[in-house]
N, C-alpha and C positions, 0 to 999 in steps of 0.2 A: 687770116687763114693762110694755110701754108699752098703754093700754086700746085698742081698737079704736072707731076711729068707725062710726058707725051701719051706713054704705055695706062696708066689711069686712068689719061682722058677718053681714050679708047675704052675702059671700064661701064665710067662713069656715061659716056655715052648709049654705049650698049644696054645698061641696065636702063637709062630715060625709053627708051625704045621699046623694052620688051614690057616698060608700065605703063608707055603707053597704047599696046597691044593688049595690055588688061582690062585698062579704061575703055576704050572700042567694043571688048569681049562683053564686059557688065551694060553698057551702052544698049548691045540688043537683047542680053538675058534680061534687064528690065524694062523694057518696051512696052511687055503686056502688063505691067504690073499696075495696080491702079487703086491701092490701097493707100485707106485716108494718113497712116504712119509711115515716115520713113524706112525705104528698108536697107538695113545694113550694107548693101551693093552701092548706091547711091550715095549714103553717106562716106564710102569708102574711095568711089571714085572722086569725091571732091577732095577729100584730103591729099591723095595721091597727086591732083590736079595742081591745089598748092606749093605740095613737095617740090614740084616741079618746078616752078614758078619761081623757089625762093633758090636751090639750086640753080637756076640760070641767071639769076641775081647776084649768087652769089658775095652777098653782101651783109654775113653773119648773124647775130644775131635779131630773127625777126622780132615784130610789134612796133610800139611803141616806146621810147628808149626816157630815162631818166634826167640821163646827161653823168651821171655816178656808177661809175665802169663796174664796180663792186656787185651793186645792186640788180643795174642790167643784166650779167650775166648768171647771177644767181637767180632769179627769174624769168631766164631766157625773153624780157622784152611786156609793155604791158597787151594782152591780149583782148578783141573785143569781146565786149558781153562782165568784163570781172569788175569787181568789186575790190578796192587798197583800200585800207586803213590803213592810217597813219596815228598812232598815238602816245602820249604822254601825259605826265605829270606836268603841270602848272610851272609855265614860264621856262615848259624843252624846248621849246621850240617846234611843233609839231605844225602849226598854220609856216612857219618860215618855211618847213622844208618840205610842204605840200606848195608853193607858192614857186623856192625855188623850181622842182620840178615843172610846175607849170610854166616857166621861164625857158629854161631850157629849151623846153616844147616849142615852144610859140616865138617865139625871141629867136634863136638860136636856128631853128627848126622851120620857121613856119608852119607849123601846125597847127589849125583851127580848133583853139581850141570855146570855155566857159569855164570862169571862174564868176560863184554863188553863193555871198556870205548872207546868212541867216543875223552876224552879230555887226557888221557893219558900212558903216552907210557907202556908195559907190568913190565916192571920194576919197574916204580913208583906206576901203582897199587901192585906191591909184597911189595914193602918197606912202605905201609898203613896196609898190609895185619898183617906183619912181626909184627908192633909198636901195632897195634890191637890186637893178637897172645898173644903175650909176655907182655902187657902192659908197657912199655917203650916208650918215648918220641921221636918223629917221629924224631923231628929236634937233638936231639943227636945221633941218628943211622945214618942222615945224611951227622954228621958230623965225624963219628969218635970217638965222643966224650962218650966212652964205660968203667966204669970200672971194675972190676974184679965181683962186685954181680952183675952189669948187665950182661955180660960174663955169670955168673954163670943160669941168669932167662931163656938166652934166649938158653942154653945149655939147659935147660930141658922142655923148652918150643916149640920146632920147630920141635920136633919128629913129631907130633899131625899135626901140619902143613905141610908139609912135604907131609905127609901120604894121607891129606883126598883130596877127589874128587874134589877137583876146576881146571875146564879149563879157565885159564890167553889168552885176545886177544882182541886186539887193533883192530883202523882203519887208514885206509889212503882215505881209501871212503865216503866221508859223500853223500854218496846217496840210497836210499830204497834199490835197488835190491840186491847188492852184500850183506848190513848188514844180510837183509834175509835168504838168500841163505849160509851165515855164519851160523846163528841159524840153521836152518834146517840141514846144515851137520855135524853139531855137536850135536843135539840133536839125529840124528842119526847111530850117531859113537860112542859115550861116553855111549848112553842110560841118558840122565838129566831129570831129574827132576824137575829144573826150573831154569830162565834165569836170571839174573841180568845187568841192560843196565845201563846205564851213560853217557848223554851228547847227546840225541835224539832231541833236540834239537837242533845239531847243522845241523842235516841235512839238504839239501838243494834237488827240486825237479823241474826242469824245470826252473833254476833258480830263483827261488820265492823261498821265506822260510814256510816247509813244515809243515803246520798247521793239515793238515789231517795224519803225520806221525804215529801219537798217536792211530789213528783208524789203521792206517794197523797192527802195534804193537798189538792190540788188537787181530784182524784176525790171527795174527801173534799164538799166547797162544792158540786160539782154531783147529788151526792147528796142531801146534804141539803136545797139547793136555798137557798144562803145565802151571806154573803160570810164568808172566812174571813181573818180576819188574822196571817200570823205576822213573830215579827221576827227579824233574821241579820246574825251578827258580821264585818265587815269587818276584815282583816289590816294593816292598815294602820301605822305608825309614829306615835304620837301624841307628841305633843312637839317637831314638828320646826318652826324659827321660818321656816321655806323657802318663801312663799305659794305655787308652783308643787308640792311635795308638801303641804300642806295639803289640797288636793281631793281626796278620795277617787274611787275611780275601781273601776268593775266588776270589774274583774277581779282586784280585791282580797277578792272573796267567796270561803267557804266553798264546796265544790258551786257554784260560777259556771252552769255548763250547767243547772242543774237548774232554779235560781234566775230566772234571765233567761230562762228556755224554761217553764219551766211559770205563773208571776208575770202577772196582768191588769195590774197595777199594779206599779211598783218604785220606791222611793225610797228616798232615801239623806239620813241627818239628820246635818249637821256643825255644831263654835261654833268658828267662827273665833278667838274667845276663848281656848281652850283653847291655842292656839301661837302667843297674846299678840300677835294680828291685831287690830286692833279699826275698820280700816277698807277697804271693797275696792278694787276698781279704777276704780269708779263714782263715789267719796267719799261711798258710805254709810257710816252709822254702823253697826259690830257689835257695841258693847256689847251684852251680855244678848239679843244675837240668836243665834239661829238657821238656817241654809241648809236648803232643802229641796231636796233635787235629784232632780227624775220624771224619771228618764232612763229608762223604758218604759210606757207607755201607751197600751191598745187602741183608747180612740175618741177623743183629743184627742192634745192639742199636749205635746211632753214641755219639759222647759226649770227655773229655780229661783225661788223665793221667799224674803221670810224673812218668819219668826215672831218674839214676842215669847218670852221662857223664862229661869222661873227656877229655878234649877238648885236651892236650899233646898228647897222643896215639888213640882218635880218637873214645873212646869206650862209648859204652851205658849198663846200666845193670840194672834190677828192681832196685826200688826204695827201697836204704836202704842198698844195699849189696855191694857195695864200701867202704872199710875205706879210706879214705882221706887222714889220718894221717899217710899210711905206704903204701907210692907209689911204692918202690919197691920190694914189696912184694906181688904186686897187682895181684890178682885173675881175672879171668870174671868168674862170679858166672850166670849161667843159670841156667832156669828150668830142672826138674829131669825128664826124661820120655817123652822126647821131638820125641817117631818114630811117625810116619807117615804110615797111615792106607791106604789097599789098595781102591781107592774109585772108 
C-alpha cells in the first residue's frame, strides 16, 4: 500500500470521525429495537467498525492468506463462513494445493487449523506434510532412502512443522454427523481459524451418495464462523494430448450443482505437462507449472494464473520462485507478511 501524505491523512482522519459519529447515531436509533431479525442499521454499524479496524491496521488484503499472491489478491483473502473448493482431475494436485495452502497458513503464520482426511490415516497425511515442508521426495521418505544431505535438511526444517498449530484427524465414519461433530469440537477446543477437509465425496447418507454433503459443509462453515476448504474430483480423461481437451470445465465435477452453488470460491487445478503440453497459447513455458483456474469468486474476478509445482514432494509456490536445478536445497518461498486481520 502506498503511504498517505499529510493532507490525505487529515482526509482519512476526518472520514473516520464521520463514520464513528454515524455509528453512534445508529446505536441511539437502534436502542429500542427488539426485532428478532437483525436490522440493517446494526449490520451497517458492524461493517463500518470492521472497516475502521482494517484501515487502522493498514495491512492490505483482509482475511486469511494462502501464500499465493495472485490468489489472495483475486479473492481478497479467505473470510469467515466461506466454502472454498479445490477441484481437479486425477493426478493434478488438488490435495497438494490444499495442503500447501494449509502449510503456508499454519507453519509460516501460526494460524491454527484442522486437517481432516477421510482418505488417509494420520500418519500418511503427516508424511505428505513432511515432504512438503522439507522439499524432499515423498518416495524417499517412505522408502527410508535418505542421504546425509537430506538428513541435514530434515533437521533444519522440522522444528517449524513440529511447532505448527495443525490438528490432524482421520475418520472411520463416512457419515455426516460424526464428521461435523468432530469439526465443532476441534474448533471449540483448539480455537481453530480454518478447516481443511479431504475426501468428503466418500460420505454416504441413507445408503445413497450424499450430494447434499457440500451444502452441509457450507452450513458448518457458517455455524463455526471459519473458512472451510474441500477437494473435489473431476471426471475428465487424463492423457489426452489435444490442447482443447486438456482444459477442465465445471461440467466434469461430480455433484456439479451443489459444488458450484454452495462454493464461495471454486478453483480448478490443471497440469498441462501431464498431457505432454509444455507451452500455452501465450507462449508461456509450462514445464513444472500448474494452471489455477478461478471459475467462481464471490468477491472478485475469475480467471487463471500459473504456480510452480514440484511433483515429487507435492509443493506449490508462486511462479518463478522454485529453483528446479537445486532440488535438495529447495526452500518453499511464500509471500511475506501473511498476517490475518480481525474480521
